[in-house]
N, C-alpha and C positions, 0 to 999 in steps of 0.2 A: 504495500499500499505505500504510496508516495505522500510525502508531507502536505500536499494540498488535498488529496482524498482524507486523510487523517483528521485536518482543520475542519472540513466539510462534515466529517461524520460527528466529528464532536461538537459542532454546533446544531447538528441536528439532536443529536444526545441530551445537549444541555448543559454540558460539559464545558464549553468553551462560549464566552459571550463576548461576540462580534462586536466591534465599534459600529456606531451609526454613521451613515454616510448620507449627507443632505445634500441636494443638488436642485435648484430650483424652486419647484412646488413642493417639495417634499422630499422624504427618503427614500433612498433605493438599496438593493440588496448588496451589502458587503462584498459578498464574492463575486457576483456580476461587475461589480466595481473592479474588483481588484482583477478578474481578468481582463477586462477592457484596457485596463493602465498598462498589464503586462504584455496585451498584445500589441499596443502601441510600441513599446520600447522594444519588443522581440523584432515587428517589421522596421523600424529605423536600425535596430542593429544588422539586421538582415541586409540592409544596405550601407553597412560599414560606418555607422556612427556607432560612438560609447556615450555612457552615462557616468555619472559622479558616483552615485550612491547603489548602482544595481548592474550586476554583471549578466552577461548571458549566462554561467556557468550555474550564478544563485536560481534564475529561471528554469533551466534546464532539470536541476536538482529536485527543486520545488515540484514540479509538474512531472517528473519522470520522464523527460524527452528525451530521445534518442538522435543522435547525429552529432557533427563534428563542427559544423557552423549554425548560424540563428536561420539563416536560408532554407537549410535542412530540416531543421526543425518547426519552421513555420505553420507546414499543413498538418503536422500532428497536432501543436496549438489551436489552430481553427479547428479541428476535429472534436477536440477536446471541450473548446468553447462551445460547439454546436450542440453536444452532448450535455454539456450542462445547461444551456439555455432550453432543450427539450424536458429535462428533468424537472427543470421550476415549472415549467410553464404546463407539466403535465398535470 
């Protein structure tokens, strides 16, 4: 189980209290927000950009992605994000 899956399961079980994320008119799902931010980061990393506070390796390990580059991992991440959306909206 990846750290992301563990955090998600802990939140579902009630053992992890996630922070509230406010956006515009109200609050949004914390894990959805986290996925959106990491998709943004990973997409830019795939184009060669770097960030100060997060690395490709951190994102890769957190979500259990396989590949040597951000470009190789981006399709896996998009699939993970789509699966999460289906799970939440179901």
